[in-house]
C-alpha positions in Angstrom: -38.0 16.1 -22.3 -38.3 12.4 -21.8 -37.9 11.1 -18.3 -35.9 7.8 -18.4 -36.5 5.0 -16.0 -33.7 2.7 -17.4 -32.0 2.4 -14.0 -30.5 -1.0 -15.0 -28.2 0.8 -17.5 -27.6 4.1 -15.7 -28.2 4.7 -12.0 -28.0 8.2 -10.6 -27.1 7.7 -7.0 -27.6 10.7 -4.7 -25.9 10.5 -1.4 -27.3 12.9 1.2 -24.5 14.4 3.2 -25.4 16.2 6.4 -21.9 16.9 7.6 -20.9 18.9 10.7 -19.1 21.3 8.3 -20.1 24.9 8.4 -18.8 28.0 6.6 -18.8 31.8 7.2 -18.1 34.1 4.4 -18.3 37.9 3.7 -18.3 39.4 0.3 -17.5 43.1 -0.2 -18.2 44.7 -3.6 -17.3 48.2 -4.8 -18.2 49.4 -8.3 -18.1 52.5 -10.4 -19.9 53.5 -13.6 -22.9 51.1 -13.1 -26.2 53.1 -13.0 -29.0 52.1 -10.5 -26.5 49.9 -8.5 -25.1 50.8 -5.1 -21.5 51.7 -5.3 -20.7 49.6 -2.3 -22.4 46.4 -0.9 -21.6 43.7 1.7 -23.2 40.3 2.2 -22.6 37.9 5.0 -23.2 34.2 4.4 -23.5 31.2 6.7 -23.3 27.8 4.9 -24.0 29.7 1.7 -27.1 31.4 3.0 -27.1 35.2 3.2 -27.8 36.4 6.7 -26.6 40.1 6.7 -26.6 42.8 4.1 -25.4 46.5 3.7 -25.2 48.8 0.7 -24.3 52.5 0.2 -27.9 53.5 -0.5 -29.6 52.2 2.6 -26.4 52.8 4.7 -27.6 50.3 7.3 -26.6 46.7 8.1 -29.8 44.6 8.1 -30.6 40.9 8.7 -31.5 38.6 5.9 -32.7 35.7 8.1 -35.4 35.8 10.6 -33.3 33.8 13.1 -30.6 36.4 12.8 -32.9 39.3 13.6 -34.2 37.5 16.7 -30.7 36.4 18.0 -28.8 39.7 18.4 -29.4 43.0 20.0 -29.7 46.4 18.2 -26.1 47.3 19.3 -24.8 44.5 17.0 -26.4 46.1 13.9 -25.0 49.5 14.9 -21.5 48.1 15.2 -21.7 46.2 11.9 -23.1 49.3 10.2 -20.2 51.4 11.4 -17.7 48.8 10.1 -19.3 48.8 6.6 -19.5 52.6 6.5 -15.8 52.8 7.4 -14.9 50.3 4.7 -16.9 52.0 1.9 -14.4 54.9 1.1 -11.5 52.3 1.2 -13.1 50.5 -1.7 -13.7 53.6 -3.7 -10.0 54.5 -3.3 -9.0 50.9 -4.3 -10.9 51.3 -7.6 -9.0 54.4 -8.4 -5.6 52.8 -7.5 -6.5 49.7 -9.7 -7.5 52.0 -12.6 -4.1 53.7 -12.5 -2.2 50.5 -12.4 -4.1 49.0 -15.3 -3.8 52.4 -17.2 -7.6 52.9 -17.2 -9.5 56.2 -17.1 -13.3 55.6 -17.2 -15.8 52.8 -17.8 -17.3 50.2 -15.5 -15.0 48.7 -12.9 -15.5 46.5 -9.8 -13.4 45.5 -6.8 -14.4 42.6 -4.7 -13.1 41.2 -1.4 -14.1 37.8 -0.1 -13.0 36.3 3.2 -14.2 33.6 5.5 -13.5 30.4 7.3 -14.8 26.8 7.5 -15.2 24.5 10.5 -15.8 20.8 11.0 -16.9 19.4 14.3 -14.7 16.3 13.8 -11.4 17.7 12.4 -11.7 21.4 13.4 -10.6 24.2 11.0 -10.7 22.9 7.4 -10.0 26.0 5.4 -10.1 29.8 5.1 -10.2 32.3 2.2 -8.9 35.8 1.9 -8.7 37.2 -1.6 -9.4 40.2 -3.8 -10.6 40.5 -7.4 -10.7 43.3 -9.9 -13.1 43.5 -12.9 -14.1 39.9 -12.4 -10.5 38.5 -12.3 -8.3 37.4 -9.5 -6.1 40.2 -8.2 -4.4 39.0 -5.0 -5.0 36.2 -2.5 -3.4 35.0 0.8 -1.8 31.6 0.9 -2.4 30.3 4.4 0.3 27.6 4.2 3.1 30.1 3.8 1.2 33.2 5.1 2.3 35.2 2.0 0.2 36.7 -0.7 0.0 35.4 -4.3 -0.2 37.9 -7.1 -1.5 36.4 -10.4 -1.1 39.7 -12.2 1.9 42.1 -12.3 -0.3 45.0 -11.3 -0.8 43.3 -7.9 3.0 42.9 -7.1 3.3 46.3 -5.3 0.4 45.3 -3.0 1.9 41.9 -2.4 5.3 43.4 -1.5 3.7 45.9 0.9 1.4 43.3 2.6 4.1 40.6 2.8 6.4 42.9 4.7 3.8 43.7 7.4 4.3 40.5 9.5 2.4 41.9 12.5 -0.8 42.3 10.3 -0.3 38.8 8.9 -0.2 37.4 12.4 -3.5 39.3 13.2 -5.1 37.9 10.1 -4.0 34.4 11.0 -5.4 34.8 14.5 -8.7 36.1 13.2 -9.2 33.2 10.8 -8.2 30.5 13.2 -10.0 31.8 16.3 -12.3 34.8 16.1 -13.9 33.8 12.7 -14.5 30.3 14.0 -16.1 31.6 17.2 -18.5 33.8 15.2 -19.3 31.0 12.9 -20.2 28.7 15.8 -22.4 31.5 17.2 -24.3 32.0 14.0 -24.8 28.3 13.5 -26.3 28.0 17.0 -28.6 31.0 16.2 -29.9 29.5 13.1 -29.6 25.8 13.9 -33.2 24.9 13.0 -32.8 26.5 9.6 -29.2 25.8 8.7 -29.4 22.1 9.8 -32.7 21.3 8.2 -32.7 18.4 5.8 -34.8 18.3 2.6 -34.3 15.3 0.3 -33.7 16.0 -3.4 -36.0 15.2 -6.2 -34.0 13.2 -8.8 -34.9 12.5 -12.4 -33.0 11.3 -15.5 -33.6 13.4 -18.6 -32.9 12.8 -22.3 -34.0 14.9 -25.3 -33.8 12.0 -27.8 -32.2 8.5 -27.9 -28.9 9.9 -29.4 -28.4 12.7 -26.8 -26.6 12.2 -23.5 -28.5 11.3 -20.3 -28.6 14.1 -17.7 -29.3 13.6 -14.0 -31.2 16.4 -12.3 -31.3 16.7 -8.5 -33.3 19.7 -7.3 -35.0 21.0 -4.1 -32.5 19.7 -1.6 -31.0 21.2 1.5 -28.3 21.6 2.6 -26.1 21.9 -0.4 -23.6 19.3 0.6 -24.8 16.3 -1.5 -22.8 14.0 -3.7 -24.3 12.9 -7.0 -22.5 9.9 -8.5 -23.1 8.2 -11.9 -23.2 4.4 -11.9 -22.8 2.6 -15.2 -23.6 -1.1 -14.9 -22.9 -1.0 -11.2 -19.5 0.8 -11.5 -18.9 4.4 -10.7 -18.2 6.7 -13.6 -14.7 8.2 -14.1 -13.9 11.7 -12.8 -14.6 14.5 -15.2 -11.8 16.8 -16.4 -13.3 19.6 -14.3 -13.4 17.4 -11.1 -9.8 16.4 -11.6 -8.8 20.0 -12.0 -10.6 20.9 -8.8 -9.0 18.0 -6.9 -5.5 18.9 -8.1 -5.9 22.6 -7.3 -7.2 22.0 -3.8 -4.7 19.3 -3.1 -1.8 21.7 -3.9 -3.4 24.2 -1.5 -3.2 21.6 1.3 -6.9 21.0 1.7 -8.1 17.8 3.4 -9.6 15.1 1.2 -13.0 15.4 2.9 -13.1 19.1 1.9 -11.9 18.4 -1.6 -14.5 15.6 -2.1 -17.3 18.1 -1.1 -16.0 20.8 -3.5 -15.4 18.4 -6.4 -18.8 16.6 -6.0 -17.4 13.1 -5.7 -16.6 10.5 -3.1 -13.6 10.7 -0.8 -12.2 7.4 -2.1 -12.3 8.8 -5.7 -10.2 11.8 -4.4 -7.8 9.5 -2.7 -7.3 7.3 -5.8 -6.8 10.3 -8.1 -4.2 11.9 -5.7 -2.4 8.6 -5.4 -2.4 8.0 -9.2 -4.9 5.2 -9.1 -7.9 6.7 -11.0 -7.7 3.9 -13.6 -9.0 1.5 -11.0 -7.6 -0.7 -8.2 -5.8 -3.8 -9.1 -6.0 -5.4 -5.7 -8.7 -5.9 -3.1 -6.8 -3.8 -0.6 -6.8 -6.2 2.3 -3.8 -6.2 4.6 -1.2 -8.9 4.2 -1.2 -11.6 6.9 2.3 -12.9 6.4 5.8 -11.5 6.7 8.5 -11.8 4.1 10.0 -14.7 6.1 6.6 -16.5 6.1 6.4 -16.0 2.3 9.7 -17.7 1.8 8.6 -20.6 3.9 5.3 -21.0 2.0 7.2 -20.9 -1.3 9.4 -23.9 -0.1 6.2 -25.8 0.8 4.6 -25.1 -2.6 7.8 -26.3 -4.4 7.9 -29.5 -2.4 4.2 -30.3 -2.6 2.7 -28.9 -5.8 -0.7 -30.4 -5.1 -1.1 -28.9 -1.7 -4.2 -26.8 -1.2 -2.6 -23.4 -0.4 -4.6 -20.3 -1.3 -1.7 -18.1 -0.2 0.3 -19.3 -3.2 -1.7 -16.9 -5.4 0.1 -13.9 -3.9 3.5 -15.4 -4.7 3.1 -15.8 -8.5 1.8 -19.4 -8.3 -1.5 -20.3 -9.9 -3.7 -23.4 -9.6 -3.8 -25.2 -13.0 -4.7 -28.6 -14.3 -1.5 -30.7 -14.2 0.1 -32.0 -17.4 -0.2 -35.7 -17.9 3.1 -37.7 -18.0 3.9 -41.4 -17.8 4.4 -42.6 -14.2 8.1 -43.5 -14.0 10.2 -44.5 -11.1 13.8 -43.2 -10.6 15.4 -46.2 -12.3 13.1 -45.8 -15.4 13.9 -42.1 -15.6 17.6 -42.8 -15.6 17.2 -45.4 -18.4 15.1 -42.9 -20.4 17.8 -40.2 -19.9 20.7 -42.5 -20.9 18.8 -43.6 -24.0 18.2 -39.9 -25.0 21.9 -39.0 -24.4 22.9 -41.9 -26.7 20.6 -40.8 -29.5 21.1 -37.0 -29.1 23.6 -36.8 -32.0 21.6 -39.0 -34.5 21.0 -37.6 -37.9 17.7 -37.3 -39.8 18.7 -40.3 -41.9 19.1 -42.5 -38.8 15.8 -41.4 -37.3 14.0 -42.1 -40.6 14.8 -45.8 -40.2 13.0 -46.0 -36.8 9.3 -47.0 -36.6 7.6 -45.2 -33.7 4.6 -46.8 -32.0 2.6 -46.5 -28.8 -0.3 -48.3 -27.2 -3.7 -47.0 -28.3 -7.2 -48.0 -27.1 -9.6 -48.9 -29.9 -13.3 -49.2 -29.0 -15.0 -52.0 -31.0 -18.6 -51.1 -30.1 -19.3 -47.5 -29.1 -16.8 -44.7 -28.6 -16.2 -43.1 -25.2 -17.6 -39.8 -26.3 -19.6 -40.6 -29.4 -20.5 -38.5 -32.4 -22.2 -35.1 -32.3 -25.8 -34.7 -33.6 -27.6 -31.9 -35.3 -30.9 -31.1 -33.7 -33.4 -28.4 -33.0 -34.8 -27.1 -29.7 -37.2 -29.7 -28.2 -35.7 -32.7 -30.1 -33.6 -33.9 -27.1 -35.7 -37.1 -26.7 -36.3 -37.7 -30.5 -35.2 -41.4 -31.2 -33.3 -40.2 -34.3 -31.2 -37.9 -32.1 -30.3 -40.4 -29.3 -27.0 -42.3 -29.1 -27.1 -45.9 -27.7 -24.6 -46.8 -25.0 -23.4 -49.8 -23.0 -22.0 -50.0 -19.6 -18.7 -51.7 -20.6 -17.9 -51.0 -24.2 -15.6 -53.5 -26.0 -12.1 -52.3 -26.7 -8.6 -53.6 -27.4 -5.1 -52.2 -26.8 -2.7 -52.3 -29.7 
C-alpha cells in the first residue's frame, strides 16, 4: 500500500464531533439450531459501548464496563437478571410462532428485538427505535410519528393488528421512550462520564494500491464514534454518495432532525439540508439576505434607466450588468431628428438607387508610425534586442481624410 501525500489534489478532512448526543440501546437475541451458542442473549449499549450482558448459559446479568460495576448496587443486577430470565421463554415461543407463519419446521432460526432512545443536551429527545427481526430480516417496527406498527412482510400482519389495537400498551411504550428511557440514559452517562466522553483523535492516511486505483481515506483509532470524514477535491467538497443520499431520504421520511441525519449519513448538516431541499447540485447564490423591498427595487430600476452610468452594485440583482458602452456619434436632439427624417425618406429606396451612392467617412491615417504598431516574433529573453524594438514618437504625424 502506498501512502499518498498529495494533499493539494485530494484533502481528507476529518472533523471531530464531540456532541452532547448520547444513546441507550438494548439488543435481545433468541436462536435455535445453533450449536455452542446460547439460545438467548441480551446486550445493553451506551453510545455504542456494551455495558451489560446476559445469556441463557450463565443466567446472570453482568457488567461489561468497570464504571458500571462500581456505580450500581447488587440489587440492580438481581433485578436485571430477573427481567432477562422472564424474557427468555418469550423469545423461544416467538421463534416457534415465526416458524409456523413462515411454514418452517427445522433448521437455524433467530429472533431479535432492538429498542432504545437518543438524547441531545441541546434539543432533547432526538430519536427512538423499537423493532423486531427474524432470520436477519426486518419483521415489524414501531413508527413513533403515528404510534402504529409497520409490517414489511405479510407474516407480521397478525402481530401488527394485535399490537395496534392495544392503545394502552402503546401509550406505555411512548411514555417509556420519552421519559424513563431518557432518565436511565442520563444516569448511565453520568456513571461512565470519564470513559464515554473521552476524546481520542483519529489517525488519518490516504491509501492507493497503484496510480490507476481509487484513493481511499482511512481514519482509525478515534473515540467517540461521532466524527465526520469529508472528501475535498481542489478545495470543494465531494458530492454525496448514493448510499448517503439513501440514508438521508430514509431518515428524513421518518421525521429525524437534520443534525441526527448528518451524523448517521457521515456528512455535514449543510449537505443534508441542500439534498433535502433539492440543491445538491450546488448553490447558485451566496445566500445573503436581501436588503431591499420590492418597492425599493422598482425605485432602483428607475434610477438605473435614467442614469445608465451610475455606479450602482444593486443593479446586478435586477438583471442589469455592467458592460463597456457601445461607441456612437455624439448628436444633439436636432441632429437626431435630421438623421431620422433622412432615414425615413430613403427607407423605400431600391438596390439600384443605393448602388449610385458613394459612401465615405473620416479616417485617421498615420504618416509616421501607427498607434499600435506591428507585432514581432521573438524568443524569451529578446525583449531588449534592437531588432525586436519598435521606434516611437510622442506626437505621430497623421491626417484626416
